[in-house]
C-alpha positions as CSV (number, residue, x, y, z in Angstrom):
1,M,36.6,-8.6,-6.2
2,K,39.8,-7.6,-5.0
3,A,40.8,-11.0,-5.5
4,T,40.2,-11.1,-9.4
5,L,41.9,-7.4,-9.6
6,T,45.5,-8.7,-7.7
7,A,45.1,-11.9,-9.9
8,R,44.8,-9.8,-12.8
9,S,47.8,-7.6,-11.6
10,A,50.0,-10.6,-11.5
11,L,48.7,-11.5,-15.0
12,L,50.0,-8.0,-16.6
13,A,53.0,-8.0,-14.7
14,A,53.8,-11.3,-15.9
15,L,53.1,-9.9,-19.6
16,F,55.6,-6.9,-19.5
17,T,58.9,-7.3,-20.8
18,S,60.7,-4.6,-20.6
19,A,62.8,-5.1,-23.9
20,V,60.1,-4.0,-26.3
21,G,59.1,-0.6,-27.0
22,L,55.5,-1.0,-26.3
23,A,54.9,-2.8,-22.9
24,M,52.0,-3.9,-20.6
25,A,52.3,-1.5,-17.5
26,Q,51.2,-3.4,-14.2
27,T,47.7,-3.0,-12.8
28,P,47.9,-0.7,-9.8
29,A,47.1,-1.9,-6.7
30,P,43.4,-2.0,-6.2
31,K,41.6,0.5,-3.6
32,P,38.8,-0.7,-1.5
33,S,36.2,-1.7,-3.7
34,P,34.1,1.0,-5.3
35,A,30.6,1.4,-4.9
36,P,28.5,-1.3,-7.2
37,A,26.8,0.7,-9.4
38,A,22.8,0.6,-9.1
39,L,22.4,-0.4,-13.0
40,S,24.1,-3.4,-14.6
41,D,27.4,-3.2,-16.4
42,S,25.5,-4.2,-19.3
43,L,23.4,-0.9,-19.3
44,P,24.5,2.4,-20.8
45,I,24.7,5.6,-18.6
46,P,21.7,7.4,-18.7
47,A,22.3,11.1,-20.3
48,A,23.4,13.7,-18.6
49,P,21.2,16.3,-17.3
50,E,21.2,19.1,-19.9
51,P,20.7,22.5,-19.1
52,K,18.0,23.9,-21.5
53,Q,18.4,27.1,-21.4
54,S,22.4,26.9,-21.2
55,N,24.1,27.8,-24.8
56,S,27.2,26.0,-23.8
57,W,28.3,23.6,-20.8
58,V,30.3,21.0,-19.9
59,L,31.3,18.4,-17.0
60,L,34.8,18.0,-16.5
61,D,36.9,15.3,-14.6
62,A,39.6,17.7,-12.5
63,A,41.8,14.4,-12.0
64,N,43.1,14.6,-15.9
65,G,40.7,17.0,-17.9
66,Q,38.4,14.1,-19.4
67,V,34.9,15.7,-20.6
68,L,32.4,13.4,-19.0
69,A,29.2,15.6,-20.7
70,G,29.0,18.8,-22.5
71,E,27.2,20.6,-25.6
72,N,29.7,23.3,-27.6
73,V,32.4,22.6,-25.3
74,D,34.7,24.6,-27.6
75,E,32.4,27.4,-28.7
76,R,34.1,31.2,-27.9
77,V,31.5,33.1,-25.7
78,A,31.7,35.9,-23.1
79,P,33.2,34.5,-19.8
80,A,31.4,37.8,-17.6
81,S,33.3,37.6,-13.9
82,I,34.4,33.6,-14.6
83,T,37.7,35.7,-16.2
84,K,38.4,36.8,-12.6
85,V,39.4,33.1,-12.0
86,M,42.2,33.8,-14.1
87,T,42.8,37.1,-12.4
88,S,43.4,34.6,-9.3
89,Y,45.5,32.3,-11.4
90,V,47.5,34.9,-12.6
91,L,48.2,36.6,-8.9
92,A,49.2,33.1,-7.6
93,A,51.7,32.4,-10.0
94,E,53.7,35.5,-9.3
95,M,53.4,35.7,-5.6
96,K,54.9,32.4,-6.1
97,A,57.4,33.8,-8.5
98,G,58.0,36.4,-5.6
99,K,56.9,39.1,-7.7
100,I,54.5,40.3,-5.0
101,G,52.9,39.6,-1.5
102,R,49.9,38.7,0.0
103,D,51.0,41.9,2.2
104,D,51.6,43.9,-0.2
105,Q,49.2,47.5,-0.3
106,V,47.3,47.7,-3.1
107,M,46.1,51.1,-4.0
108,M,42.1,51.8,-4.9
109,T,43.2,53.9,-7.6
110,E,40.5,56.7,-9.4
111,N,40.6,54.6,-12.4
112,A,39.6,51.4,-10.7
113,W,37.2,53.1,-8.3
114,R,35.5,54.8,-11.5
115,T,35.6,51.5,-14.1
116,G,34.5,48.9,-11.5
117,G,33.2,50.8,-8.5
118,A,29.9,51.3,-6.8
119,G,29.0,54.0,-9.2
120,T,28.5,51.4,-12.3
121,D,26.3,48.6,-12.9
122,G,28.6,45.7,-11.7
123,S,30.0,44.2,-8.8
124,Y,32.0,45.9,-6.5
125,S,34.2,45.5,-3.7
126,G,33.6,48.5,-1.2
127,F,37.4,49.4,-0.7
128,E,37.9,52.9,-0.5
129,V,39.2,54.8,-3.6
130,N,42.9,56.3,-3.3
131,K,43.0,54.2,-0.4
132,T,45.3,51.1,-0.2
133,A,44.5,47.5,1.0
134,R,46.3,44.4,1.9
135,L,46.6,42.5,-1.3
136,E,45.3,39.4,0.1
137,D,42.3,41.4,1.6
138,M,41.5,42.7,-1.9
139,E,41.5,39.6,-4.0
140,K,38.6,38.2,-1.6
141,G,36.8,41.6,-1.9
142,M,37.3,40.2,-5.9
143,V,36.9,36.4,-5.6
144,V,34.1,36.3,-3.1
145,Q,31.9,39.6,-4.2
146,S,33.0,39.5,-7.6
147,G,34.5,43.0,-7.4
148,N,35.2,44.4,-10.4
149,D,36.9,47.3,-8.7
150,A,39.7,45.0,-6.5
151,A,40.0,43.0,-10.1
152,I,40.9,46.4,-12.0
153,A,42.9,47.6,-9.0
154,L,44.7,44.1,-8.5
155,A,45.8,44.0,-12.5
156,E,47.4,47.6,-12.1
157,H,49.4,46.5,-9.1
158,V,51.0,43.8,-10.9
159,A,51.6,44.9,-14.3
160,G,51.3,48.9,-14.3
161,S,47.7,48.9,-16.1
162,E,44.6,46.6,-16.9
163,A,45.6,45.8,-20.5
164,A,49.8,44.9,-19.2
165,F,47.9,42.4,-17.0
166,A,45.7,41.1,-20.1
167,Q,48.9,40.2,-21.6
168,L,50.1,38.2,-18.5
169,M,46.5,36.7,-18.4
170,N,47.2,35.4,-22.3
171,A,50.3,33.9,-21.4
172,Y,49.4,32.0,-18.7
173,A,46.3,30.9,-20.5
174,K,48.5,29.7,-23.4
175,Q,50.3,27.8,-20.8
176,L,47.7,26.4,-19.5
177,G,46.8,25.1,-23.2
178,L,43.1,27.5,-23.1
179,E,42.9,27.0,-27.0
180,N,39.5,29.1,-27.3
181,T,40.4,31.9,-24.9
182,H,41.5,35.1,-25.0
183,F,41.6,38.4,-22.4
184,V,41.3,41.7,-22.8
185,N,40.5,42.8,-19.4
186,A,41.0,41.4,-15.7
187,T,37.3,41.8,-14.7
188,G,35.4,40.2,-17.5
189,L,32.9,43.3,-18.5
190,T,32.2,42.8,-21.9
191,A,34.4,43.8,-24.5
192,E,35.3,43.3,-28.2
193,G,38.0,40.1,-28.0
194,H,37.4,38.7,-24.7
195,Y,36.3,35.4,-25.2
196,S,36.3,31.9,-23.8
197,S,34.9,28.5,-23.6
198,A,33.3,26.0,-21.4
199,R,36.1,23.8,-21.6
200,D,38.9,26.1,-21.1
201,L,37.0,27.8,-18.3
202,A,36.8,24.3,-16.6
203,L,40.1,23.7,-17.4
204,L,41.1,26.9,-15.8
205,G,39.1,25.9,-12.9
206,R,41.3,22.6,-12.3
207,A,44.4,24.3,-13.1
208,L,43.9,26.7,-10.1
209,A,42.5,24.1,-7.6
210,R,45.4,21.8,-8.5
211,D,48.2,24.3,-8.5
212,Y,47.3,27.1,-6.0
213,P,44.9,25.3,-3.7
214,E,45.1,28.3,-1.3
215,A,44.3,30.8,-3.9
216,Y,41.6,28.5,-4.5
217,S,40.1,28.4,-1.1
218,Y,39.0,31.9,-1.5
219,N,35.9,30.9,-3.2
220,K,34.2,29.0,-0.9
221,I,34.1,32.1,1.7
222,K,30.5,32.4,1.9
223,E,30.7,36.1,3.0
224,F,33.6,38.8,3.4
225,R,33.3,42.2,5.1
226,V,34.5,45.6,3.5
227,G,34.1,48.1,5.8
228,P,30.8,48.7,7.2
229,I,29.7,46.9,3.8
230,T,29.5,42.6,3.6
231,Q,28.2,40.8,0.8
232,R,27.5,37.4,0.1
233,N,28.8,34.9,-2.5
234,R,26.7,34.7,-5.7
235,N,27.4,30.8,-5.8
236,L,24.4,29.5,-4.0
237,L,26.1,25.8,-4.1
238,L,27.9,26.9,-1.4
239,W,24.4,26.4,0.7
240,R,23.1,23.5,-0.8
241,D,26.0,21.2,-1.4
242,S,28.8,20.7,1.3
243,S,31.0,19.0,-1.4
244,V,31.1,22.2,-3.4
245,D,34.0,24.3,-2.8
246,G,34.0,27.1,-5.4
247,I,34.6,28.5,-7.7
248,K,32.8,31.7,-9.5
249,T,30.0,33.1,-11.1
250,G,28.9,35.6,-13.4
251,H,26.3,37.8,-15.4
252,T,26.3,40.2,-18.1
253,S,23.3,41.2,-20.4
254,A,26.1,39.5,-23.1
255,A,26.8,36.4,-21.2
256,G,23.8,35.8,-19.4
257,Y,24.3,33.9,-15.9
258,C,27.2,32.0,-16.1
259,L,28.7,29.4,-13.2
260,M,31.7,27.4,-12.5
261,A,30.7,25.0,-10.2
262,S,33.7,22.8,-8.4
263,A,32.9,19.9,-6.2
264,K,35.0,17.4,-4.1
265,R,33.7,14.0,-2.9
266,G,36.6,11.7,-1.5
267,D,39.0,11.6,-4.0
268,Q,37.1,12.5,-7.0
269,R,36.9,16.2,-7.9
270,L,34.5,17.2,-10.8
271,V,34.1,21.0,-12.8
272,A,30.8,22.2,-14.4
273,V,30.6,24.9,-16.6
274,V,27.2,26.6,-17.3
275,M,27.2,29.9,-19.9
276,G,24.3,31.7,-20.9
277,D,21.7,30.5,-18.3
278,T,18.2,32.6,-17.6
279,S,18.8,32.9,-13.8
280,E,21.1,33.1,-10.6
281,N,19.3,30.0,-9.4
282,Q,18.6,28.0,-13.1
283,R,22.5,28.2,-13.2
284,A,23.0,27.0,-9.7
285,V,20.3,24.1,-10.4
286,D,22.0,23.0,-13.8
287,A,25.1,22.9,-12.2
288,Q,24.4,20.9,-9.4
289,A,22.2,18.2,-11.4
290,L,25.1,17.5,-13.6
291,L,28.1,17.3,-10.8
292,N,25.1,14.9,-9.2
293,W,25.0,12.8,-12.2
294,G,28.7,13.1,-12.8
295,F,29.5,11.8,-9.3
296,R,26.4,9.1,-9.5
297,F,27.9,7.2,-12.0
298,Y,31.2,7.6,-12.6
299,E,34.8,7.4,-10.0
300,S,37.8,8.1,-9.8
301,H,40.6,5.9,-8.9
302,K,44.0,6.7,-8.3
303,L,46.1,4.3,-10.2
304,Y,49.5,5.2,-9.5
305,D,51.4,7.2,-7.1
306,V,54.5,9.1,-7.0
307,G,57.5,7.4,-6.5
308,K,56.1,4.2,-6.7
309,A,57.7,2.1,-9.3
310,V,55.3,1.5,-12.5
311,A,57.7,-0.7,-14.4
312,T,61.3,-1.1,-14.6
313,Q,63.4,-1.0,-18.0
314,K,66.8,-2.2,-19.2
315,V,69.9,0.1,-19.3
316,W,72.4,-0.1,-21.3
317,K,76.2,1.3,-20.6
318,G,74.9,2.2,-16.6
319,K,76.4,1.3,-13.3
320,A,73.1,0.1,-12.4
321,D,71.1,-2.8,-15.0
322,E,67.9,-1.2,-14.8
323,V,66.1,2.0,-14.2
324,R,62.5,2.3,-11.9
325,L,59.6,4.2,-13.9
326,G,57.1,6.1,-12.6
327,V,54.7,9.0,-12.5
328,S,55.9,12.4,-11.2
329,R,52.0,13.4,-10.4
330,P,49.4,11.0,-9.4
331,L,47.5,9.4,-12.0
332,L,43.9,9.6,-11.1
333,V,41.4,8.6,-13.7
334,S,37.3,8.6,-13.9
335,S,35.9,5.7,-15.6
336,P,32.1,4.7,-15.3
337,R,30.9,2.9,-12.1
338,G,31.6,-0.8,-12.6
339,K,34.2,-0.2,-15.1
340,Y,37.3,-0.5,-13.0
341,E,38.7,-3.8,-14.1
342,Q,38.2,-2.9,-17.8
343,L,41.0,-0.7,-17.5
344,K,43.8,-1.4,-19.6
345,P,47.2,0.0,-19.1
346,T,50.4,0.0,-21.6
347,M,53.8,1.7,-21.3
348,D,55.4,2.7,-24.6
349,V,59.1,3.4,-23.9
350,P,62.3,3.0,-25.7
351,K,63.4,-0.1,-27.3
352,T,66.9,1.1,-26.0
353,L,67.9,3.2,-23.2
354,V,71.3,4.4,-22.6
355,A,72.9,5.5,-19.4
356,P,73.3,8.1,-18.3
357,I,69.6,8.7,-16.9
358,A,68.7,11.4,-14.8
359,K,66.4,11.8,-11.8
360,G,62.8,12.6,-13.3
361,Q,64.1,12.4,-17.3
362,K,61.3,11.7,-19.0
363,I,61.5,7.9,-20.4
364,G,57.8,7.8,-21.9
365,T,54.3,7.7,-21.7
366,V,52.0,5.4,-19.8
367,K,48.6,5.3,-20.6
368,V,45.3,3.6,-19.8
369,T,42.4,3.1,-22.3
370,L,39.0,1.9,-21.7
371,D,36.8,0.3,-24.5
372,G,39.8,0.9,-27.3
373,K,39.6,5.0,-26.1
374,T,42.4,6.4,-24.1
375,I,41.0,8.2,-21.2
376,A,44.4,9.0,-19.2
377,S,48.0,9.6,-20.1
378,A,50.7,11.1,-18.3
379,P,54.4,11.1,-18.6
380,L,56.8,8.2,-17.7
381,V,60.2,9.7,-15.6
382,A,63.3,7.8,-14.0
383,I,62.5,7.3,-10.5
384,D,66.1,6.8,-9.6
385,A,69.5,8.5,-11.6
386,V,71.7,6.0,-13.6
387,E,75.7,6.8,-13.8
388,E,77.3,5.9,-16.6
389,A,79.2,2.9,-16.6
390,G,83.1,2.6,-16.4
391,F,85.0,2.3,-19.9
392,F,84.8,-1.3,-20.0
393,G,81.4,-1.8,-18.5
394,R,80.8,0.8,-21.6
395,L,82.5,-1.4,-23.9
396,W,81.3,-4.6,-22.7
397,D,77.5,-3.8,-23.3
398,A,77.9,-1.8,-26.4
399,F,79.7,-5.6,-27.7
400,W,75.9,-6.9,-26.3
401,M,74.3,-4.4,-27.7
402,W,75.8,-4.8,-31.2
403,W,75.5,-8.5,-31.1
404,E,71.4,-8.5,-30.4
405,S,70.7,-5.9,-33.4
406,A,73.0,-8.2,-35.6
């Protein structure tokens, strides 16, 4: 199989012509042969194990956001405490920007305690009212114990009020391309105008794991102690499947039992979101079935890595005659097992490139199709800078550009 792929790569490379706008990209060097599928390639993949009680669900490939299976994936539903994944994302982003620090002392205000503390019907962290705790500890109380009081206290610390923090949440949601999401609080407690969708939540979980892995890692902590109180993580899959490392549960009377579960096996990460299920156990069972199905019938491949040339392109009026093109992030794609050889990479690049070209400048797009459908794409960027040539070099190239266009 490896010899076949190598030969195919050489053929595709030979077909590539840098002077045309739509060109064939070189097939990536094959990784070790994927595990053989149990079914013949000619047989269809069996339908995903549909959660019977869930009103909205999705299984997402974290490599590129590809939906592998789902139902009502864009329906707006109450997200319950899965909302706190966005709260975590905002905290991580603001921390990276230097606006807050993990050692900040966060006050458990009376408002946070009364609105989300032990006196309410929701989940609480146990931090004492009118006392402070390290931001990192408060965040773990929010993530592991799903503490509403901790979420509110953190929101107040970052933005002054929960309402102001919700504006930040919505700004980041827009930045992440979440089209069916709007937040009005940091907790997920039922409120008018507070909604998301299964697809958006899965994309949010993917973004947290990708952009802020340290913050994401809090979600696999099985229990956390605050004072004399030790509480367990409500994600039952942390005990049932060692590949599951997150991410968040949720439950309200309006939302039902919800779960965003993420697992990584090898280089492949999948995210399953089940909304409106009937019990804590059932949401775990349904999410586990989706993850197992996805890992069993799909496989991920790294087609292109950062810093490696996908192809080269002719450059006019530059000190160099060509520029190497690559990707700014590793391009991974999930495909049905046994279909790797059928992936078709193509490049869409300008017909004419003129110097100067900056390192990292977007030049075009690489796309990967299967059975005529695009299943992954990524920007093509210049791996190296190309400086502008001197006067006579530019003049010479200008003549030949005119000659070729005549």
